[in-house]
Residue, then its C-alpha position, 0 to 999 in steps of 0.5 A: x707258402x713255406x718253401x724250403x730253399x736248401x741250396x746244395x753247397x759243394x765248396x764248403x766242408x762241414x765243421x770239424x771237431x777240434x780237440x781242446x787241451x788248453x784247460x789241461x795246459x792250464x792245470x799243468x802250469x798251475x801245478x808247476x807254479x805251485x811246486x815252484x812256489x812251495x820249493x822257494x818257500x821251503x828254501x826260504x824257511x830253511x835259510x831263515x831257520x839256519x841263519x841264527x842257529x847256534x854253532x858250537x864249533x864257531x863259538x869254541x873256535x872264538x873261545x880257544x883263540x881268545x884264551x888268556x895265557x897268563x894263568x897257565x893252569x886255566x889256559x891248559x884246561x880251556x884249550x883241552x876243553x875247547x880243542x876237543x870239539x875239533x879233535x875228530x875232524x881228521x886223523x891229523x887233528x886227532x894226533x895234534x890234539x893228543x900231542x897238545x893234551x900230552x904237552x898240557x898235562x904238566x900244567x894240570x892237576x897241580x896246585x902251583x904251575x909255571x907259565x907255559x913254555x915255548x914248546x907248549x906254546x908252539x904246539x898250541x899255535x900249530x893246533x890253532x892254525x889247523x882249525x877250520x870253522 
């Protein structure tokens, strides 16, 4: 008694194949998240690397600001040495540095020198005001 009861269904349509893209969406999200994470890690690494980096310009700026003018010969050598760091910043800095070196020439290469005169101190002050770190 094996009867087959197949009733024809007229109102119900057969199942359709639905394309599944969620795995590809997941892969795209993982790749983008990984790139974002790697980018953030790289920026953090660069920040930490440059944070404690020695800055010669900042060091020379501090040293040139703290030059002691009591010994004119030593001061002229120090200003010439430390000022050379900032000479190539612009054409204006180059001209000011050359004027300063020319004004300091009379305090170098001699055994005994007088104290710095007001014009030379004025050149030094102008040059120090021009410096940016």
